[in-house]
C-alpha positions in Angstrom: -21.7 -23.1 -6.9 -22.3 -21.1 -10.1 -25.6 -20.7 -11.9 -26.6 -19.6 -15.4 -27.7 -16.0 -15.7 -27.7 -12.8 -17.8 -25.4 -10.0 -16.7 -27.7 -7.4 -18.4 -30.8 -8.5 -16.6 -32.2 -6.4 -13.6 -30.5 -7.2 -10.3 -32.5 -9.3 -7.9 -34.1 -7.4 -4.9 -31.5 -6.3 -2.4 -28.5 -7.3 -4.6 -26.2 -4.4 -5.5 -23.5 -6.3 -7.5 -23.4 -9.4 -9.6 -20.3 -10.8 -11.4 -20.4 -13.4 -14.2 -17.7 -15.4 -15.9 -19.3 -15.8 -19.3 -22.9 -16.7 -18.5 -22.2 -18.2 -15.1 -22.9 -16.1 -12.0 -19.8 -16.4 -9.7 -20.4 -13.6 -7.2 -23.1 -11.5 -5.7 -23.3 -9.0 -2.9 -25.9 -6.8 -1.1 -23.3 -4.5 0.4 -23.2 -0.7 0.2 -20.7 1.8 -1.2 -17.6 0.1 -2.5 -17.7 -2.8 0.0 -19.1 -5.2 -2.6 -16.1 -4.7 -4.8 -13.7 -5.1 -2.0 -15.6 -8.4 -1.2 -15.2 -9.3 -4.8 -11.4 -8.6 -4.6 -11.2 -11.0 -1.7 -13.2 -13.6 -3.6 -11.0 -13.3 -6.7 -7.9 -14.1 -4.6 -9.1 -17.7 -4.3 -11.2 -17.9 -7.6 -9.8 -20.6 -9.9 -12.3 -20.2 -12.8 -11.9 -18.5 -16.1 -11.0 -14.8 -16.1 -11.1 -13.9 -19.7 -14.7 -12.9 -19.9 -15.7 -11.3 -16.6 -18.9 -9.2 -16.6 -20.3 -7.1 -13.8 -23.7 -5.6 -13.1 -23.7 -2.8 -10.5 -26.3 -0.4 -9.2 -24.0 2.5 -9.6 -20.5 3.0 -11.2 -18.5 6.0 -10.2 -14.8 6.6 -10.9 -13.9 4.6 -7.7 -15.8 1.5 -8.8 -14.4 1.9 -12.4 -10.8 1.9 -10.9 -11.5 -1.2 -8.9 -13.2 -3.2 -11.7 -10.4 -2.4 -14.2 -7.9 -3.7 -11.6 -9.9 -6.9 -11.2 -9.9 -7.5 -14.9 -13.6 -7.0 -15.6 -14.1 -6.2 -19.2 -17.9 -5.8 -19.4 -19.7 -3.5 -17.0 -23.4 -2.7 -16.8 -24.6 0.0 -14.4 -28.0 1.2 -13.5 -26.3 4.6 -13.0 -22.9 5.6 -14.2 -20.9 8.8 -13.8 -19.2 10.8 -16.6 -16.0 10.5 -14.5 -16.2 6.7 -14.7 -16.9 6.8 -18.4 -13.9 9.1 -19.0 -11.6 6.9 -16.9 -12.6 3.8 -18.8 -12.1 5.6 -22.1 -8.6 6.6 -21.0 -7.9 3.0 -20.1 -9.1 1.7 -23.4 -6.8 4.3 -25.2 -3.8 2.4 -23.9 -5.1 -1.0 -24.9 -5.0 -2.9 -28.2 -7.2 -5.8 -27.0 -9.6 -6.7 -24.2 -11.2 -3.3 -24.4 -13.6 -2.5 -21.5 -17.2 -2.2 -22.4 -19.4 0.2 -20.2 -23.1 0.1 -20.5 -25.6 2.1 -18.4 -29.2 3.0 -18.0 -28.6 6.5 -16.8 -25.5 8.7 -17.1 -24.8 11.6 -14.7 -21.8 13.9 -14.6 -20.6 12.5 -11.3 -22.0 10.6 -8.3 -22.8 12.8 -5.3 -20.2 11.4 -2.8 -16.9 12.6 -1.3 -15.0 9.8 -2.9 -16.0 10.8 -6.4 -14.9 14.4 -5.7 -11.5 13.2 -4.3 -10.7 11.0 -7.3 -11.9 13.5 -9.9 -8.6 15.2 -10.7 -6.5 12.0 -10.3 -5.1 9.7 -12.9 -2.7 7.3 -11.1 -4.6 4.1 -10.6 -2.3 2.9 -7.7 -2.7 6.2 -5.8 -6.5 6.1 -6.3 -6.7 2.4 -5.2 -4.6 3.3 -2.0 -7.0 6.1 -1.2 -10.0 3.8 -1.6 -8.6 1.2 0.8 -7.7 4.0 3.3 -11.3 5.3 3.1 -12.6 1.8 3.7 -10.2 1.3 6.5 -8.7 -1.7 4.7 -5.1 -1.0 5.2 -2.4 -2.5 7.5 -1.0 0.8 8.6 -1.5 3.0 11.7 -2.0 6.7 11.8 1.0 8.8 12.9 0.8 12.2 14.6 3.8 14.4 15.3 3.1 17.7 17.1 5.5 20.6 17.7 8.5 18.3 18.0 11.9 19.9 18.9 15.4 18.7 19.7 18.1 21.1 20.7 20.8 19.0 19.2 19.4 19.0 15.7 17.5 21.1 13.2 14.2 19.7 14.5 12.3 22.8 15.5 8.5 22.9 16.1 8.2 20.0 13.6 4.6 18.7 13.0 2.8 16.4 10.6 0.0 13.8 10.5 0.0 10.8 8.3 -3.1 8.6 7.9 -3.1 4.9 8.2 -1.5 3.5 5.1 0.0 6.9 4.2 3.5 7.4 2.7 5.9 10.2 3.6 9.5 11.2 2.7 11.5 13.2 5.3 14.3 15.2 3.5 17.3 16.6 5.2 21.1 16.7 5.1 23.2 14.6 7.4 22.9 15.8 11.0 19.6 17.5 10.4 17.7 15.2 12.8 16.2 12.7 10.5 17.4 9.6 12.4 16.5 11.3 15.7 12.9 11.6 14.4 12.9 7.9 13.7 14.1 7.2 17.2 11.2 9.2 18.6 8.8 7.2 16.3 10.3 3.8 17.4 9.9 4.8 21.1 13.7 4.4 21.7 13.9 8.1 22.5 11.3 10.2 24.4 10.9 13.7 23.1 11.8 16.5 25.5 9.5 18.9 23.6 6.5 17.9 21.6 4.3 14.9 21.2 4.4 11.7 19.0 1.7 9.1 18.7 1.2 5.9 16.6 -2.4 4.7 16.4 -3.2 7.2 19.1 -0.7 5.7 21.5 2.8 6.8 22.7 5.3 4.8 20.6 6.7 3.3 23.8 3.3 1.8 24.6 2.3 0.3 21.2 2.2 -3.5 21.0 5.4 -5.3 20.0 6.2 -5.5 16.3 3.8 -2.6 15.5 6.8 -0.7 14.1 9.6 -2.0 12.0 12.8 0.0 11.7 15.3 -0.6 8.9 18.5 1.2 9.8 20.9 2.9 7.3 24.0 0.8 8.2 23.4 -2.9 8.4 27.0 -4.1 8.0 27.3 -4.4 11.8 25.2 -7.6 11.7 28.2 -9.8 11.2 27.1 -12.6 13.5 26.3 -15.8 11.5 22.6 -15.4 10.8 21.1 -16.8 7.6 18.7 -14.7 5.4 15.8 -16.8 6.7 16.8 -16.2 10.3 16.9 -12.4 9.7 13.5 -12.4 8.1 12.1 -14.4 11.0 13.5 -12.1 13.7 10.2 -10.3 14.1 8.0 -13.5 14.1 7.0 -14.6 17.6 8.3 -18.1 18.4 4.8 -19.2 19.2 3.6 -18.2 15.7 2.2 -21.2 13.9 3.3 -21.8 10.4 6.2 -19.4 10.8 8.1 -20.9 7.9 5.2 -20.1 5.7 5.1 -16.5 7.0 8.8 -16.1 6.3 8.6 -17.7 2.8 5.7 -15.5 1.8 7.5 -12.3 3.1 10.5 -13.3 1.0 8.4 -13.9 -2.0 6.8 -10.5 -1.7 10.2 -8.8 -1.8 11.8 -11.1 -4.4 14.5 -12.5 -2.2 13.7 -16.2 -2.1 16.8 -16.8 -4.3 18.9 -15.7 -1.3 17.8 -18.5 0.9 20.7 -20.2 2.7 23.0 -17.2 2.3 24.6 -15.4 5.2 23.0 -12.0 5.7 26.5 -10.4 6.2 27.5 -11.7 2.7 24.8 -9.8 0.9 25.1 -6.6 -1.2 23.5 -3.4 0.1 20.5 -3.8 -2.2 20.0 -7.5 -1.1 20.1 -6.5 2.5 17.4 -3.9 2.0 15.2 -6.6 0.3 15.7 -9.0 3.2 15.1 -6.2 5.8 11.9 -5.2 4.3 10.8 -8.9 4.2 11.5 -8.9 7.9 9.0 -6.1 8.3 6.4 -8.0 6.4 7.0 -11.2 8.3 6.4 -9.4 11.6 3.2 -7.9 10.1 4.4 -4.4 11.0 1.9 -1.6 10.7 4.6 1.1 10.4 7.8 0.8 8.3 10.5 3.3 9.1 13.4 3.3 6.6 16.6 5.3 7.3 18.4 6.2 4.0 17.3 3.0 2.3 19.2 3.8 -0.9 22.4 5.1 0.7 25.4 3.8 -1.3 23.2 1.8 -3.7 23.7 1.9 -7.4 20.9 2.9 -9.7 19.8 -0.7 -10.4 19.6 -1.5 -6.6 17.8 1.8 -6.0 15.1 0.9 -8.6 14.8 -2.5 -7.0 14.0 -0.9 -3.6 11.6 1.6 -5.2 9.7 -1.3 -6.9 9.3 -3.1 -3.6 8.1 0.1 -1.8 5.6 0.8 -4.5 4.3 -2.7 -4.4 3.8 -2.6 -0.6 2.0 0.8 -0.9 -0.8 -0.8 -3.0 -1.0 -4.3 -1.5 -0.3 -4.6 2.2 -0.4 -0.8 2.6 1.5 -0.2 5.8 2.3 3.3 6.9 5.7 4.1 5.4 8.1 6.9 6.4 11.5 7.2 4.6 14.2 9.6 5.7 16.7 10.5 3.0 18.9 13.0 1.3 18.7 11.1 -2.0 16.8 13.6 -4.2 16.6 11.0 -7.0 14.7 8.7 -4.7 12.4 11.6 -3.9 11.8 12.3 -7.6 11.2 8.7 -8.5 8.7 7.9 -5.7 6.9 11.1 -6.0 5.5 10.8 -2.5 4.6 13.8 -0.2 7.7 15.1 1.4 8.7 17.3 4.3 12.1 18.9 5.0 14.0 19.1 8.2 16.2 22.2 8.3 16.9 24.6 5.4 14.7 25.7 2.6 12.5 23.4 0.6 
């Protein structure tokens, strides 16, 4: 139920955030740090009211809160305390707009808020990357942490290979054919036990993680010639006992833009279409970790960009942990994710 109010008025005792649609109060929270804005994000998922005149009054607006509020479409912001970093970010956002400029008002302006998040975001400009970091810090991501320590395989270029990837992190593993990229993925899926070194997913041996935690999308999928429909492939990871499985499958296909492929045989699809369907399968099984083996192999530029757009979307919405192994340097350039090389010079 909404009530009339004034977004510029002092916040009631114990309240840290209020949001108005015009003059109607639609949301309030007494949470700390950025949790009220994440609560607001959840609220806005089901909010059906007007969104053209959203106003927020917050106790403190740093760059992190500014990033979140801009994403949520709030165009009028009143802060008891605002940081110069937040003001600079909003000024930059307004510079790329011709309408719906964002208004920032404050009682006190400080150079920056005294918190680690403000320091981490200070040099950054990519709103998607900042948003992903905020959800990682709030532990609001689907992904699981991955740790690889001193991994070696005598039949490949894997030699004392180590890295850690936080929950919801993204990583590109680069290497030529035969370098050991696919072998690394087999260690991560638990299909192969390392002879030297240690691998863990969410603190557990990959062979001991719950089913469907990890989803592997292989490089070659032409071997799947048995007569499965697209919907059947997407539903492979969904437990039979899962209620509303058709809704789960449909939503996963919507997220990857492949609903138009319904009813088609998987074996009849193009390479790019198969990748879309395979990633939808990962979403349907609610996988925490996505492992993609040469996802753009033999794809033309249009299909490559289609896969890139899906991966970027996943990395700022569901936010699973994603590892891609590839020798496609154009993919590396376009995604711009952190990368490690197996074998040879960087």
